[in-house]
TORPA-980159 format. One record per residue (C-alpha): x, y, z. Coordinates in nm, 3 decimals, decimal comma. Example, Ala and Ser with C-alpha at 12.3 -4.5 7.8 and 13.67 -1.06 7.14 Angstrom:
REM residues 2
<lopa u="1,230" v="-0,450" w="0,780"/>
<lopa u="1,367" v="-0,106" w="0,714"/>
REM end
This chain:
REM residues 518
<lopa u="18,463" v="11,619" w="6,831"/>
<lopa u="18,387" v="11,930" w="6,612"/>
<lopa u="18,051" v="11,999" w="6,680"/>
<lopa u="17,757" v="11,843" w="6,891"/>
<lopa u="17,448" v="11,703" w="6,700"/>
<lopa u="17,129" v="11,781" w="6,874"/>
<lopa u="16,930" v="11,435" w="6,941"/>
<lopa u="16,555" v="11,502" w="6,918"/>
<lopa u="16,267" v="11,281" w="6,942"/>
<lopa u="16,126" v="11,222" w="6,686"/>
<lopa u="16,398" v="11,300" w="6,466"/>
<lopa u="16,435" v="11,385" w="6,083"/>
<lopa u="16,462" v="11,035" w="5,917"/>
<lopa u="16,588" v="10,998" w="5,558"/>
<lopa u="16,436" v="10,656" w="5,395"/>
<lopa u="16,518" v="10,544" w="5,072"/>
<lopa u="16,541" v="10,827" w="4,787"/>
<lopa u="16,314" v="11,073" w="5,000"/>
<lopa u="16,338" v="11,241" w="5,289"/>
<lopa u="16,065" v="11,249" w="5,503"/>
<lopa u="16,056" v="11,384" w="5,892"/>
<lopa u="15,905" v="11,098" w="6,116"/>
<lopa u="15,647" v="11,125" w="6,374"/>
<lopa u="15,630" v="10,913" w="6,742"/>
<lopa u="15,315" v="10,694" w="6,743"/>
<lopa u="15,152" v="10,926" w="6,989"/>
<lopa u="15,174" v="11,233" w="6,749"/>
<lopa u="14,866" v="11,235" w="6,616"/>
<lopa u="14,535" v="11,391" w="6,858"/>
<lopa u="14,338" v="11,142" w="6,625"/>
<lopa u="14,435" v="10,865" w="6,842"/>
<lopa u="14,238" v="11,009" w="7,157"/>
<lopa u="13,894" v="10,902" w="7,189"/>
<lopa u="13,626" v="11,191" w="7,092"/>
<lopa u="13,585" v="11,254" w="7,508"/>
<lopa u="13,952" v="11,290" w="7,582"/>
<lopa u="13,997" v="11,500" w="7,282"/>
<lopa u="14,118" v="11,830" w="7,431"/>
<lopa u="13,959" v="12,177" w="7,395"/>
<lopa u="14,235" v="12,440" w="7,232"/>
<lopa u="14,254" v="12,811" w="7,169"/>
<lopa u="14,451" v="12,948" w="6,869"/>
<lopa u="14,841" v="13,036" w="6,873"/>
<lopa u="14,917" v="13,384" w="6,895"/>
<lopa u="15,038" v="13,482" w="6,562"/>
<lopa u="15,381" v="13,665" w="6,747"/>
<lopa u="15,684" v="13,580" w="6,919"/>
<lopa u="15,699" v="13,945" w="7,060"/>
<lopa u="16,019" v="14,025" w="6,918"/>
<lopa u="16,069" v="14,424" w="7,031"/>
<lopa u="16,214" v="14,483" w="6,660"/>
<lopa u="15,992" v="14,266" w="6,430"/>
<lopa u="15,690" v="14,192" w="6,657"/>
<lopa u="15,466" v="14,017" w="6,368"/>
<lopa u="15,739" v="13,773" w="6,304"/>
<lopa u="15,729" v="13,421" w="6,438"/>
<lopa u="15,435" v="13,228" w="6,592"/>
<lopa u="15,326" v="13,090" w="6,934"/>
<lopa u="15,149" v="12,765" w="7,054"/>
<lopa u="15,408" v="12,554" w="6,901"/>
<lopa u="15,788" v="12,485" w="6,825"/>
<lopa u="15,926" v="12,377" w="6,529"/>
<lopa u="16,180" v="12,067" w="6,600"/>
<lopa u="16,236" v="11,984" w="6,195"/>
<lopa u="16,227" v="12,079" w="5,839"/>
<lopa u="16,290" v="11,880" w="5,542"/>
<lopa u="16,215" v="12,145" w="5,217"/>
<lopa u="16,192" v="11,928" w="4,891"/>
<lopa u="16,253" v="12,172" w="4,636"/>
<lopa u="16,241" v="12,100" w="4,253"/>
<lopa u="16,359" v="12,398" w="3,997"/>
<lopa u="16,244" v="12,423" w="3,682"/>
<lopa u="16,478" v="12,603" w="3,433"/>
<lopa u="16,241" v="12,696" w="3,156"/>
<lopa u="15,966" v="12,866" w="3,371"/>
<lopa u="16,207" v="12,928" w="3,662"/>
<lopa u="15,980" v="12,849" w="3,902"/>
<lopa u="16,013" v="12,632" w="4,194"/>
<lopa u="15,756" v="12,362" w="4,305"/>
<lopa u="15,803" v="12,270" w="4,671"/>
<lopa u="15,710" v="12,050" w="4,974"/>
<lopa u="15,805" v="12,164" w="5,314"/>
<lopa u="15,733" v="11,921" w="5,589"/>
<lopa u="15,754" v="12,053" w="5,973"/>
<lopa u="15,749" v="11,860" w="6,283"/>
<lopa u="15,609" v="12,086" w="6,523"/>
<lopa u="15,561" v="12,041" w="6,864"/>
<lopa u="15,249" v="12,170" w="7,076"/>
<lopa u="15,274" v="12,411" w="7,372"/>
<lopa u="14,948" v="12,416" w="7,449"/>
<lopa u="14,623" v="12,275" w="7,319"/>
<lopa u="14,653" v="12,420" w="6,958"/>
<lopa u="14,269" v="12,476" w="6,767"/>
<lopa u="14,474" v="12,689" w="6,524"/>
<lopa u="14,805" v="12,768" w="6,457"/>
<lopa u="15,003" v="12,985" w="6,204"/>
<lopa u="15,345" v="12,978" w="6,014"/>
<lopa u="15,499" v="13,291" w="5,834"/>
<lopa u="15,452" v="13,289" w="5,476"/>
<lopa u="15,468" v="13,560" w="5,229"/>
<lopa u="15,462" v="13,541" w="4,815"/>
<lopa u="15,432" v="13,151" w="4,804"/>
<lopa u="15,132" v="12,999" w="4,619"/>
<lopa u="15,012" v="12,712" w="4,851"/>
<lopa u="14,808" v="12,433" w="4,717"/>
<lopa u="14,731" v="12,189" w="5,040"/>
<lopa u="14,827" v="12,118" w="5,377"/>
<lopa u="14,806" v="11,826" w="5,586"/>
<lopa u="14,852" v="11,793" w="5,985"/>
<lopa u="14,939" v="11,430" w="6,037"/>
<lopa u="14,874" v="11,331" w="5,730"/>
<lopa u="14,490" v="11,469" w="5,747"/>
<lopa u="14,387" v="11,750" w="5,499"/>
<lopa u="14,375" v="12,076" w="5,704"/>
<lopa u="14,157" v="12,393" w="5,580"/>
<lopa u="14,372" v="12,705" w="5,544"/>
<lopa u="14,421" v="13,079" w="5,477"/>
<lopa u="14,703" v="13,313" w="5,375"/>
<lopa u="14,604" v="13,690" w="5,548"/>
<lopa u="14,891" v="13,919" w="5,521"/>
<lopa u="15,242" v="13,735" w="5,626"/>
<lopa u="15,042" v="13,443" w="5,808"/>
<lopa u="14,929" v="13,088" w="5,631"/>
<lopa u="14,660" v="12,983" w="5,921"/>
<lopa u="14,591" v="12,630" w="5,959"/>
<lopa u="14,318" v="12,460" w="6,085"/>
<lopa u="14,375" v="12,080" w="6,152"/>
<lopa u="14,050" v="11,814" w="6,168"/>
<lopa u="14,124" v="11,794" w="6,528"/>
<lopa u="14,298" v="12,016" w="6,794"/>
<lopa u="14,672" v="11,939" w="6,878"/>
<lopa u="14,746" v="11,841" w="7,277"/>
<lopa u="15,009" v="12,007" w="7,440"/>
<lopa u="15,325" v="11,840" w="7,443"/>
<lopa u="15,237" v="11,630" w="7,132"/>
<lopa u="15,437" v="11,629" w="6,800"/>
<lopa u="15,302" v="11,599" w="6,454"/>
<lopa u="15,407" v="11,658" w="6,118"/>
<lopa u="15,246" v="11,937" w="5,897"/>
<lopa u="15,301" v="11,921" w="5,510"/>
<lopa u="15,284" v="12,220" w="5,281"/>
<lopa u="15,285" v="12,188" w="4,867"/>
<lopa u="15,295" v="12,477" w="4,721"/>
<lopa u="15,523" v="12,685" w="4,412"/>
<lopa u="15,758" v="12,997" w="4,459"/>
<lopa u="15,868" v="13,223" w="4,229"/>
<lopa u="16,185" v="13,360" w="4,290"/>
<lopa u="16,120" v="13,677" w="4,046"/>
<lopa u="15,867" v="13,809" w="4,232"/>
<lopa u="15,797" v="14,113" w="4,317"/>
<lopa u="15,724" v="14,109" w="4,713"/>
<lopa u="15,803" v="14,416" w="4,974"/>
<lopa u="16,088" v="14,228" w="5,092"/>
<lopa u="16,230" v="13,868" w="4,997"/>
<lopa u="16,486" v="13,639" w="5,037"/>
<lopa u="16,518" v="13,529" w="4,688"/>
<lopa u="16,797" v="13,666" w="4,468"/>
<lopa u="16,734" v="13,511" w="4,094"/>
<lopa u="17,059" v="13,479" w="3,860"/>
<lopa u="17,101" v="13,389" w="3,521"/>
<lopa u="17,094" v="13,032" w="3,594"/>
<lopa u="16,897" v="12,981" w="3,906"/>
<lopa u="16,884" v="13,111" w="4,255"/>
<lopa u="17,048" v="13,202" w="4,585"/>
<lopa u="16,842" v="13,307" w="4,948"/>
<lopa u="16,947" v="13,576" w="5,167"/>
<lopa u="16,672" v="13,526" w="5,464"/>
<lopa u="16,840" v="13,751" w="5,740"/>
<lopa u="16,624" v="13,911" w="5,910"/>
<lopa u="16,271" v="13,821" w="5,828"/>
<lopa u="16,227" v="13,680" w="5,491"/>
<lopa u="16,287" v="13,326" w="5,531"/>
<lopa u="15,918" v="13,294" w="5,510"/>
<lopa u="15,937" v="13,399" w="5,121"/>
<lopa u="16,099" v="13,070" w="5,053"/>
<lopa u="15,939" v="12,829" w="5,290"/>
<lopa u="15,634" v="12,838" w="5,549"/>
<lopa u="15,799" v="12,830" w="5,841"/>
<lopa u="15,804" v="12,967" w="6,210"/>
<lopa u="16,069" v="13,268" w="6,122"/>
<lopa u="16,246" v="13,368" w="6,432"/>
<lopa u="16,566" v="13,272" w="6,536"/>
<lopa u="16,463" v="13,220" w="6,862"/>
<lopa u="16,288" v="12,891" w="6,723"/>
<lopa u="16,608" v="12,685" w="6,592"/>
<lopa u="16,537" v="12,363" w="6,417"/>
<lopa u="16,678" v="12,064" w="6,270"/>
<lopa u="16,680" v="12,102" w="5,877"/>
<lopa u="16,738" v="11,842" w="5,566"/>
<lopa u="16,675" v="11,950" w="5,200"/>
<lopa u="16,608" v="11,815" w="4,887"/>
<lopa u="16,668" v="11,979" w="4,558"/>
<lopa u="16,613" v="11,870" w="4,211"/>
<lopa u="16,753" v="12,048" w="3,927"/>
<lopa u="16,838" v="11,958" w="3,580"/>
<lopa u="17,178" v="11,785" w="3,560"/>
<lopa u="17,376" v="12,065" w="3,446"/>
<lopa u="17,294" v="12,237" w="3,773"/>
<lopa u="17,399" v="12,179" w="4,094"/>
<lopa u="17,148" v="12,217" w="4,426"/>
<lopa u="17,352" v="12,347" w="4,729"/>
<lopa u="17,204" v="12,382" w="5,085"/>
<lopa u="17,331" v="12,417" w="5,425"/>
<lopa u="17,441" v="12,110" w="5,616"/>
<lopa u="17,629" v="11,809" w="5,435"/>
<lopa u="17,573" v="11,626" w="5,102"/>
<lopa u="17,436" v="11,287" w="5,182"/>
<lopa u="17,295" v="11,158" w="4,895"/>
<lopa u="17,282" v="11,251" w="4,499"/>
<lopa u="17,043" v="11,076" w="4,278"/>
<lopa u="17,002" v="11,048" w="3,875"/>
<lopa u="16,663" v="11,070" w="3,798"/>
<lopa u="16,450" v="11,040" w="3,463"/>
<lopa u="16,413" v="11,301" w="3,242"/>
<lopa u="16,786" v="11,455" w="3,262"/>
<lopa u="16,726" v="11,575" w="3,621"/>
<lopa u="16,946" v="11,502" w="3,919"/>
<lopa u="16,856" v="11,559" w="4,326"/>
<lopa u="17,110" v="11,649" w="4,614"/>
<lopa u="16,988" v="11,558" w="4,957"/>
<lopa u="17,127" v="11,767" w="5,243"/>
<lopa u="17,143" v="11,723" w="5,626"/>
<lopa u="17,269" v="11,967" w="5,908"/>
<lopa u="17,392" v="11,834" w="6,209"/>
<lopa u="17,308" v="12,109" w="6,396"/>
<lopa u="17,011" v="12,326" w="6,449"/>
<lopa u="17,003" v="12,597" w="6,214"/>
<lopa u="16,767" v="12,948" w="6,239"/>
<lopa u="16,525" v="12,991" w="5,975"/>
<lopa u="16,719" v="13,312" w="5,884"/>
<lopa u="17,017" v="13,116" w="5,812"/>
<lopa u="16,946" v="12,878" w="5,581"/>
<lopa u="17,109" v="12,868" w="5,239"/>
<lopa u="16,934" v="12,688" w="4,931"/>
<lopa u="17,104" v="12,767" w="4,612"/>
<lopa u="17,090" v="12,642" w="4,232"/>
<lopa u="17,355" v="12,688" w="3,978"/>
<lopa u="17,627" v="12,616" w="3,721"/>
<lopa u="17,873" v="12,560" w="4,042"/>
<lopa u="18,188" v="12,346" w="4,138"/>
<lopa u="18,212" v="12,230" w="4,467"/>
<lopa u="18,580" v="12,239" w="4,576"/>
<lopa u="18,705" v="12,039" w="4,877"/>
<lopa u="18,986" v="12,082" w="5,106"/>
<lopa u="19,093" v="12,020" w="5,493"/>
<lopa u="19,124" v="12,276" w="5,734"/>
<lopa u="19,245" v="12,254" w="6,093"/>
<lopa u="19,181" v="11,937" w="6,306"/>
<lopa u="19,030" v="11,729" w="6,009"/>
<lopa u="18,730" v="12,026" w="5,927"/>
<lopa u="18,598" v="11,974" w="5,580"/>
<lopa u="18,557" v="12,267" w="5,370"/>
<lopa u="18,383" v="12,294" w="5,082"/>
<lopa u="18,346" v="12,614" w="4,820"/>
<lopa u="18,041" v="12,633" w="4,609"/>
<lopa u="18,225" v="12,823" w="4,313"/>
<lopa u="18,105" v="12,975" w="3,966"/>
<lopa u="18,214" v="12,722" w="3,762"/>
<lopa u="18,370" v="12,976" w="3,478"/>
<lopa u="18,518" v="13,127" w="3,822"/>
<lopa u="18,662" v="12,845" w="3,993"/>
<lopa u="19,045" v="12,884" w="3,914"/>
<lopa u="19,018" v="13,312" w="3,949"/>
<lopa u="18,852" v="13,249" w="4,296"/>
<lopa u="19,142" v="13,008" w="4,427"/>
<lopa u="19,370" v="13,228" w="4,582"/>
<lopa u="19,061" v="13,366" w="4,829"/>
<lopa u="18,927" v="13,021" w="4,908"/>
<lopa u="19,277" v="12,930" w="4,987"/>
<lopa u="19,259" v="13,176" w="5,298"/>
<lopa u="19,009" v="12,982" w="5,492"/>
<lopa u="19,210" v="12,754" w="5,713"/>
<lopa u="19,445" v="13,018" w="5,800"/>
<lopa u="19,127" v="13,197" w="5,922"/>
<lopa u="18,973" v="12,907" w="6,114"/>
<lopa u="19,304" v="12,815" w="6,247"/>
<lopa u="19,356" v="13,215" w="6,374"/>
<lopa u="18,954" v="13,199" w="6,529"/>
<lopa u="19,002" v="12,868" w="6,699"/>
<lopa u="19,281" v="12,973" w="6,884"/>
<lopa u="19,044" v="13,248" w="7,027"/>
<lopa u="18,702" v="13,114" w="7,025"/>
<lopa u="18,741" v="12,712" w="7,039"/>
<lopa u="18,663" v="12,492" w="6,769"/>
<lopa u="18,477" v="12,526" w="6,496"/>
<lopa u="18,095" v="12,463" w="6,592"/>
<lopa u="17,992" v="12,303" w="6,259"/>
<lopa u="18,054" v="11,990" w="6,070"/>
<lopa u="18,153" v="12,197" w="5,747"/>
<lopa u="18,199" v="12,545" w="5,620"/>
<lopa u="18,259" v="12,727" w="5,298"/>
<lopa u="18,225" v="13,013" w="5,055"/>
<lopa u="17,985" v="13,063" w="4,819"/>
<lopa u="18,068" v="13,356" w="4,578"/>
<lopa u="17,707" v="13,403" w="4,384"/>
<lopa u="17,685" v="13,299" w="4,016"/>
<lopa u="17,610" v="13,613" w="3,897"/>
<lopa u="17,734" v="13,917" w="3,680"/>
<lopa u="17,509" v="14,161" w="3,839"/>
<lopa u="17,677" v="14,319" w="4,074"/>
<lopa u="17,364" v="14,588" w="4,140"/>
<lopa u="17,162" v="14,226" w="4,225"/>
<lopa u="17,320" v="14,246" w="4,546"/>
<lopa u="17,296" v="14,556" w="4,813"/>
<lopa u="17,575" v="14,298" w="5,039"/>
<lopa u="17,890" v="14,179" w="5,028"/>
<lopa u="17,842" v="13,894" w="5,209"/>
<lopa u="17,580" v="13,685" w="5,430"/>
<lopa u="17,635" v="13,469" w="5,703"/>
<lopa u="17,404" v="13,133" w="5,581"/>
<lopa u="17,528" v="12,850" w="5,817"/>
<lopa u="17,817" v="12,609" w="5,709"/>
<lopa u="17,792" v="12,852" w="5,357"/>
<lopa u="17,875" v="13,176" w="5,357"/>
<lopa u="17,727" v="13,393" w="5,035"/>
<lopa u="17,923" v="13,652" w="4,905"/>
<lopa u="17,875" v="13,917" w="4,612"/>
<lopa u="17,965" v="13,843" w="4,260"/>
<lopa u="18,337" v="13,918" w="4,203"/>
<lopa u="18,398" v="14,057" w="4,555"/>
<lopa u="18,678" v="13,753" w="4,616"/>
<lopa u="18,866" v="13,853" w="4,361"/>
<lopa u="19,062" v="14,112" w="4,516"/>
<lopa u="19,367" v="14,136" w="4,739"/>
<lopa u="19,395" v="13,980" w="5,070"/>
<lopa u="19,388" v="14,282" w="5,216"/>
<lopa u="19,106" v="14,398" w="5,081"/>
<lopa u="18,894" v="14,104" w="5,161"/>
<lopa u="19,068" v="13,929" w="5,481"/>
<lopa u="18,900" v="14,128" w="5,747"/>
<lopa u="18,565" v="14,092" w="5,595"/>
<lopa u="18,607" v="13,712" w="5,555"/>
<lopa u="18,704" v="13,679" w="5,897"/>
<lopa u="18,427" v="13,880" w="5,973"/>
<lopa u="18,175" v="13,626" w="5,807"/>
<lopa u="18,388" v="13,349" w="5,962"/>
<lopa u="18,319" v="13,477" w="6,329"/>
<lopa u="17,935" v="13,487" w="6,275"/>
<lopa u="17,999" v="13,110" w="6,276"/>
<lopa u="18,006" v="13,162" w="6,643"/>
<lopa u="17,844" v="13,448" w="6,710"/>
<lopa u="17,521" v="13,467" w="6,526"/>
<lopa u="17,486" v="13,109" w="6,377"/>
<lopa u="17,563" v="12,845" w="6,665"/>
<lopa u="17,473" v="13,126" w="6,957"/>
<lopa u="17,171" v="13,327" w="6,778"/>
<lopa u="16,982" v="13,634" w="6,898"/>
<lopa u="16,695" v="13,545" w="7,098"/>
<lopa u="16,536" v="13,894" w="7,017"/>
<lopa u="16,627" v="14,074" w="6,690"/>
<lopa u="16,766" v="14,362" w="6,966"/>
<lopa u="17,042" v="14,149" w="7,027"/>
<lopa u="17,181" v="14,182" w="6,704"/>
<lopa u="17,476" v="14,353" w="6,854"/>
<lopa u="17,619" v="14,066" w="6,992"/>
<lopa u="17,646" v="13,889" w="6,654"/>
<lopa u="17,760" v="14,216" w="6,469"/>
<lopa u="17,994" v="14,338" w="6,744"/>
<lopa u="18,180" v="14,052" w="6,785"/>
<lopa u="18,201" v="13,993" w="6,407"/>
<lopa u="18,365" v="14,353" w="6,337"/>
<lopa u="18,538" v="14,319" w="6,678"/>
<lopa u="18,725" v="14,031" w="6,582"/>
<lopa u="18,748" v="14,144" w="6,199"/>
<lopa u="18,919" v="14,416" w="6,329"/>
<lopa u="19,176" v="14,249" w="6,566"/>
<lopa u="19,254" v="14,049" w="6,267"/>
<lopa u="19,323" v="14,321" w="6,003"/>
<lopa u="19,514" v="14,531" w="6,253"/>
<lopa u="19,724" v="14,228" w="6,320"/>
<lopa u="19,861" v="14,223" w="6,001"/>
<lopa u="19,913" v="14,593" w="5,974"/>
<lopa u="19,622" v="14,662" w="5,726"/>
<lopa u="19,493" v="15,016" w="5,729"/>
<lopa u="19,126" v="15,033" w="5,746"/>
<lopa u="18,861" v="15,268" w="5,586"/>
<lopa u="19,018" v="15,560" w="5,797"/>
<lopa u="19,381" v="15,495" w="5,747"/>
<lopa u="19,387" v="15,390" w="6,087"/>
<lopa u="19,613" v="15,095" w="6,189"/>
<lopa u="19,538" v="15,018" w="6,554"/>
<lopa u="19,221" v="14,860" w="6,737"/>
<lopa u="19,315" v="15,153" w="7,012"/>
<lopa u="19,296" v="15,435" w="6,752"/>
<lopa u="18,977" v="15,305" w="6,589"/>
<lopa u="18,791" v="15,290" w="6,930"/>
<lopa u="18,930" v="15,637" w="7,011"/>
<lopa u="18,767" v="15,730" w="6,681"/>
<lopa u="18,456" v="15,561" w="6,772"/>
<lopa u="18,427" v="15,664" w="7,115"/>
<lopa u="18,412" v="16,043" w="6,982"/>
<lopa u="18,079" v="15,938" w="6,743"/>
<lopa u="17,921" v="15,745" w="7,092"/>
<lopa u="17,660" v="16,036" w="7,153"/>
<lopa u="17,602" v="16,136" w="6,807"/>
<lopa u="17,548" v="15,734" w="6,759"/>
<lopa u="17,289" v="15,721" w="7,065"/>
<lopa u="17,122" v="16,034" w="6,979"/>
<lopa u="17,050" v="15,924" w="6,598"/>
<lopa u="17,011" v="15,548" w="6,638"/>
<lopa u="16,920" v="15,496" w="6,992"/>
<lopa u="17,152" v="15,237" w="7,266"/>
<lopa u="17,317" v="14,959" w="7,101"/>
<lopa u="17,126" v="14,737" w="7,209"/>
<lopa u="16,767" v="14,872" w="7,200"/>
<lopa u="16,765" v="14,892" w="6,771"/>
<lopa u="16,423" v="14,945" w="6,617"/>
<lopa u="16,347" v="14,799" w="6,264"/>
<lopa u="16,447" v="15,134" w="6,083"/>
<lopa u="16,782" v="15,174" w="6,252"/>
<lopa u="16,840" v="14,787" w="6,334"/>
<lopa u="17,164" v="14,775" w="6,055"/>
<lopa u="17,347" v="15,095" w="6,152"/>
<lopa u="17,689" v="15,143" w="6,258"/>
<lopa u="17,559" v="15,163" w="6,605"/>
<lopa u="17,492" v="14,796" w="6,630"/>
<lopa u="17,870" v="14,704" w="6,425"/>
<lopa u="18,092" v="14,972" w="6,542"/>
<lopa u="17,905" v="15,032" w="6,843"/>
<lopa u="17,895" v="14,664" w="6,947"/>
<lopa u="18,258" v="14,692" w="6,893"/>
<lopa u="18,299" v="14,991" w="7,143"/>
<lopa u="18,104" v="14,776" w="7,416"/>
<lopa u="18,316" v="14,486" w="7,376"/>
<lopa u="18,617" v="14,703" w="7,368"/>
<lopa u="18,491" v="14,871" w="7,718"/>
<lopa u="18,421" v="14,544" w="7,840"/>
<lopa u="18,774" v="14,396" w="7,827"/>
<lopa u="18,920" v="14,712" w="7,923"/>
<lopa u="18,734" v="14,681" w="8,241"/>
<lopa u="18,796" v="14,319" w="8,339"/>
<lopa u="19,125" v="14,264" w="8,175"/>
<lopa u="19,194" v="14,046" w="7,846"/>
<lopa u="19,213" v="13,703" w="8,020"/>
<lopa u="18,899" v="13,760" w="8,190"/>
<lopa u="18,746" v="13,909" w="7,845"/>
<lopa u="18,856" v="13,581" w="7,637"/>
<lopa u="18,729" v="13,323" w="7,923"/>
<lopa u="18,377" v="13,547" w="7,910"/>
<lopa u="18,356" v="13,467" w="7,532"/>
<lopa u="18,421" v="13,128" w="7,542"/>
<lopa u="18,219" v="13,059" w="7,815"/>
<lopa u="17,932" v="13,227" w="7,635"/>
<lopa u="17,932" v="13,024" w="7,335"/>
<lopa u="17,965" v="12,722" w="7,535"/>
<lopa u="17,687" v="12,762" w="7,753"/>
<lopa u="17,421" v="12,866" w="7,448"/>
<lopa u="17,570" v="12,657" w="7,184"/>
<lopa u="17,342" v="12,535" w="6,950"/>
<lopa u="17,036" v="12,790" w="7,097"/>
<lopa u="16,942" v="13,142" w="7,119"/>
<lopa u="17,054" v="13,411" w="7,363"/>
<lopa u="16,991" v="13,724" w="7,495"/>
<lopa u="17,175" v="14,038" w="7,575"/>
<lopa u="17,075" v="13,956" w="7,964"/>
<lopa u="17,268" v="13,611" w="7,906"/>
<lopa u="17,579" v="13,750" w="7,787"/>
<lopa u="17,562" v="14,007" w="8,090"/>
<lopa u="17,504" v="13,726" w="8,339"/>
<lopa u="17,823" v="13,492" w="8,197"/>
<lopa u="18,039" v="13,837" w="8,221"/>
<lopa u="17,943" v="13,843" w="8,627"/>
<lopa u="17,980" v="13,482" w="8,658"/>
<lopa u="18,314" v="13,490" w="8,440"/>
<lopa u="18,465" v="13,810" w="8,643"/>
<lopa u="18,320" v="13,744" w="8,985"/>
<lopa u="18,194" v="14,049" w="9,014"/>
<lopa u="17,830" v="14,183" w="8,903"/>
<lopa u="17,860" v="14,360" w="8,541"/>
<lopa u="17,502" v="14,429" w="8,491"/>
<lopa u="17,534" v="14,845" w="8,594"/>
<lopa u="17,858" v="14,868" w="8,409"/>
<lopa u="17,715" v="14,674" w="8,056"/>
<lopa u="17,383" v="14,824" w="8,087"/>
<lopa u="17,528" v="15,214" w="8,108"/>
<lopa u="17,704" v="15,075" w="7,773"/>
<lopa u="17,409" v="14,917" w="7,617"/>
<lopa u="17,133" v="15,094" w="7,703"/>
<lopa u="17,276" v="15,461" w="7,835"/>
<lopa u="17,198" v="15,761" w="7,605"/>
<lopa u="17,516" v="15,896" w="7,723"/>
<lopa u="17,843" v="15,763" w="7,633"/>
<lopa u="18,002" v="15,622" w="7,952"/>
<lopa u="18,399" v="15,692" w="8,055"/>
<lopa u="18,618" v="15,434" w="7,867"/>
<lopa u="18,801" v="15,263" w="8,108"/>
<lopa u="19,201" v="15,329" w="8,127"/>
<lopa u="19,114" v="15,571" w="7,861"/>
<lopa u="19,030" v="15,906" w="8,080"/>
<lopa u="19,136" v="16,126" w="7,803"/>
<lopa u="18,929" v="15,987" w="7,530"/>
<lopa u="18,632" v="16,272" w="7,458"/>
<lopa u="18,284" v="16,270" w="7,291"/>
<lopa u="18,227" v="16,476" w="6,990"/>
<lopa u="17,893" v="16,709" w="7,060"/>
<lopa u="17,591" v="16,607" w="6,881"/>
<lopa u="17,472" v="16,753" w="6,593"/>
<lopa u="17,100" v="16,771" w="6,517"/>
<lopa u="16,977" v="16,587" w="6,202"/>
<lopa u="17,306" v="16,364" w="6,152"/>
<lopa u="17,235" v="16,017" w="6,070"/>
<lopa u="17,526" v="15,747" w="6,098"/>
<lopa u="17,535" v="15,545" w="5,770"/>
<lopa u="17,338" v="15,235" w="5,763"/>
<lopa u="17,575" v="14,917" w="5,726"/>
<lopa u="17,293" v="14,728" w="5,478"/>
<lopa u="16,922" v="14,731" w="5,418"/>
<lopa u="16,745" v="14,495" w="5,589"/>
<lopa u="16,814" v="14,095" w="5,511"/>
<lopa u="17,142" v="14,185" w="5,380"/>
<lopa u="17,504" v="14,193" w="5,470"/>
<lopa u="17,676" v="14,530" w="5,383"/>
<lopa u="17,989" v="14,627" w="5,214"/>
<lopa u="18,288" v="14,584" w="5,420"/>
<lopa u="18,453" v="14,897" w="5,356"/>
<lopa u="18,212" v="15,123" w="5,556"/>
<lopa u="18,358" v="14,957" w="5,842"/>
<lopa u="18,663" v="14,699" w="5,813"/>
REM end
């Protein structure tokens, strides 16, 4: 099998022509006699993330989302219902969801109307009765969203014929109310209703297409694996779906602008080879499908990223994939690596971002140099690139902090990308290539379909190597000075220049232009 499905009880159930989230008979607190109803307390409005402390909510965990979105091409508004299946982790008198820029009309908890208020980026919900600890219940939120609304940060990317979404790192809650933190991954299903001359697409697999009255069509998708909110993709536009088979019968589906379908074919045809190359190093692709989504827009200025690793469907900047292979191949590999590092295994804290980006750059660079393609510095080997990066080490630590200790301002600096690559390169030099490769696979297997911390990676490296690697890796990950590089005593670090700031790879929420790194 290529992937594992996570079985939850109760689970997401698709009934007839509409998808609903079903709850167990014991899910509602209203079934308890009044004298036995537990006293509760409000859930905390934070999951304690060190980079985004206001993000996420405690007191419950989300087991499943069903998002039902209807797009009006005339008003360009989205009318939506988000149905969440949550499980209380305490006796819960009130709880909150992350939500921003959503015009909420109603909230029901366990089928009963609940009171709610929108405060800053939280939707506070007070159910009619306290939710007992360990019980599951549905939360249904009806709302309207305007993809063109101006917000401090937003996941919506309006296009001439619809939209796409870029939720990373902290903007999924501008699209749907959610527990917007990668530590709380959940099952997802989607129903997207659009005019019949457009197509609605989402993460996962298409399981139903319905032709409706009034010239509209509804597309229903479901993911076989849990998704972090920051990795959800929903897009509407004039798209053509191109399907092909990847290695070991993997289903590949690309969602491409109809007008560019033929021109994009050379880039799309690269995916099977990329998957095969990476499976040889990291094991079987972890999901049920993979594909590319070159966004349907002629406005390059609408995007401050090149690609974004939304789960099972990587979003790309318009026209990027029209270039020759030597200009796009290593970046396509970078995005594919995120299916393993970042998507299958998500960061438990945003300070763990280096695990995502360091690994994606590491394998993207290896792929580039195997093919003899010079990088943006004109270098043609991993050793030469790492020597150059090593020389910058103290400067980056001074201006961007240690690799695994970012803040919200410098989260997407080069330190998390190439700085992360340097950590992985140092570990491989320290333990040898065989132990390093086994560490990579063991980490992915142990934390598949969940979230992991930097400490989790260190623990796996220690277990696989048979030696405590915490001291070695802590120096590389948290030290204020660049450690000696194993096997390269001649490498030197350039003295720090006051006030010099390394380039940011991207603005929060978007993936960078690959020319800066690869």
